[in-house]
N, C-alpha and C positions, 0 to 999 in steps of 0.2 A: 304214925309212920310218915317219913318224908316222901315227897313225890320223886319219881325217877327223873333224872336229868335227861334233857333232850339229847338224842343221838347226834354226835358230831362225826361226820363222815370224812375220812382221810382218802383222797383220791391219789393212788400211787402210780398212775400211768406216767410216761415221759411228759415233760413240761408242756409242750404244745397241746397234746391231747388232754392232759389233766385240766388245763385252764378252760377248755371247752366244756368238759364234763362238770367242772365246778359251777360254771355259769348256768348250765341247764338244770342242774340239781337245785341251785338256789332259786331259779324261776319256779320250781315246783315246791318251794317253801321248805327245802331241806338245808340244814346247816352243814356246809361242805367246805373243805380246805384242800388245796393242792399240796401234796407232799411226794414229789416224784422220787421213786426208788430205782429208776433206770434213766440214764442219760443216752441220747442219741447223738452220735458224732459222724460227721462225713468221713469218707475213705480218704486216705492220704494220696491215693492215686486214682484218678478218674478215667484213665484210658480204657480199662475193661468195660465200664458202664457206657462210655461213648461208642466203643465197638459193638456192644450189645444193641444200642440204638440203631446203628448203621445196618445191622443184620436183622432188625425187627421184622421187616416185611417177609422174611422167610419163615416166620413162626405162624402156626395156626392159632395159638393161644399164648398169651402172657399172663401168668398168675402172679399177683401181688399179695404177699402174705399179711400185709398190715398197711395202715395209713402211712406209717413211716416209709415203708418200701415205695409207695407211690410218690411221696413228696421227694425223697432223695433221688429216685430214678429220674424223675422229671426235672429236678434241679440240674442234673448232669446232661440234659438233652443238648446235643450240638445245635447250633444256630441253623435255622431254616428247615430242620427236620420236624415233621409232624407225625402224629399217630397214623400208621398206614391203614388204608382201607382193606377190609376183609380180615383183619386180625382182631380176635376177641380178647377181652381183658377179664381175667377171673379174679373175683373178690370173695373171701370167706365170710364177710359180714357187711352190714349196712354202712358202717363207718368207712371201710375201705372202698366200697362202691361209691359213696358220696365223694370221697377224695378223688376218685377217678373222674367223676363228673366235673368236679371243681377245676381239674387241669385240662378239661376239654374233650375227654373221651366221650364219644356218643353213647347215650344210655342203651341204644340198640346193640352196642358191641360189648356191654358188660354182662357177664354171667355171674350170678351170685345166688345164694340160698334165698328161698322165699322169705318174705317178711315174718311169717308165722312159723318158721322152721324151729324145731326144738332146741337147736344150738347153732352157733355161727363159728365154724371151724373148718378144718381141711376135710373132715368127714362129711360135713354138710355140703360143701362145695362139690366133693366127689359125687354125691347123689345127683347133682345137676349135670355132671360131665360123663358119667360112666356109660350112658347109653350111646355115646358117639363112637364112630369108628376112629381109633387112634393109630392104627397100623401105618407106619411111615410118617406120621405127623411130627412136626417139630414144636416143642413146647419150651418156653422160657419161664423160669421160676425166679422171681425177684424177691430177695429176702435180706435179712441182716447177716452178719457173720455168724454162721451156725444156725441151728434150728432144726425142726423136725423134718425127717425124710419121708414121712408116711405118704403124702400126696405124690411126691415124685416117684416113689416106688409103685404106687397104683398105676400111674400113667405108664411107666416103663413096662410093667407087667401087661398092660393093654397094648403095647406095641409102639408107644411113642418114644421119640428121642427127646430127652429132657436136659436142657442146659440150665444149670443153676448159676445165678448172678447175685453176688453180694452187692448191696447198694449202700450199706451204712454199718457203723460199728455200734454195739451196745456197750455202754461203759458203766461201771459202778460209780455212783456219785461219791464225791469226797465228803464224808461225814464229819466235817469240821466247821468251826466258826458259827455263823448264824444258822446254817442249816443244821448243825448238830444241836443247837439250842432248840430249834423247832421240833426236831426228832425227840429230844428229851422230854419236851412239853407234851408231845403227843403220847409218848410212852406212859406219862404220868396221868393222863386224862382217862379216868375210868368210864367216861361216856363215849370214848372213841370207837368207831367201827371202821376197820381197815378194808377199803374196797380194793380188791386184787383182780386184775385182768391178765396177770402174767405170773407163772411160777418163778421166773427169774427175779421178779421184784421181791418175792418172799425170801428167796435165797440171799439177796442183797441185804434185806432187813435182818435176817439171821446173822449175817456176817457183821453187821453194824451193832446189833444189840444183844447177840447171844440167844441161847435156846431155852433159858430157864425162867423167863418172866412173862409167859403168855397164857398161863392157866386161867387167869381171869379176864383175858382179852377176847374181843369179838372180831371175827373176819367175815366179810361177804365176798364170795368167790364167784366168778361168772363162768366157771367151767368145772366139771367134777375133778379133772386132773389138778386144777388149781386148788380146789378145796382139799384134796388129799395132801398136797404140799403144805397147806396151812396147818392141817392137823399134825403132820410130821414135825413141824417147827414147835408145836405145843399149844396152839390156840385152843382155848377151852370151849369156845362157842363159834362154830363155823357154819354159816348159812350159805346155801347155794342159790344163785339167781341166774336168770337168763342174761344174755349179754346185751339186750337192748335197754335203752333208757327206761322204758316203761316197766320192764321186769325189775330193774334195779330199784326204782322208785317204790314199787310195790313191796319189795323185800324190806326196804328201809322203813316204810310206813308200818309194816307188820310188827316192828320192834319199837316204834316210837311210843312214848308214854300217852 
């Protein structure tokens, strides 16, 4: 019997985040490759973002749904404006919290789930927020074009005024040329494990490659909702892992030969 091939992990996050994950996975001895299935594009019009910056001091809390939300929001910051004192920044997970620290937000102002939280998502962040008095408070929620309304709904139910600000566009990659060749090579690699941190990435993959070729394929999903989408597409082997690097590494190591 021939030995099993070493797992080859395909990181499907947007390019900037995928590169960081590939580097950290390789540092742990894991064979990883970046294959972004979502592209992040700036907005055509920055005036709404700049207006949100000028009104920021009126907010009690600004929630950033992702690292991309942080990066694109701060890229549009008007000159001479700094993060206002007394305004908290909400982050659903450690990656977004680190992005906030990287752009100069004080760690004391960042509200995020505990490092040992069972998940890193809107629900986990709400567990940190739900005990506060939100009546009359203004909350700004920074995200891409579209997205879940769950946290905004919870905050509104608790009495907050929630302003939703789009900071970037999510774009389906052009599956042509060299990228198409890389995608086809990945599809043909029976040692590949597709690492998904977004249901949208799965949808884009289905659009590019169809639904009838996944029975023998393996997916690693960092949230139950994402795992469900992978099963819907037809992945025959779907593993669920926590969203942290340690959790993903442990999951990969559990399937290594």
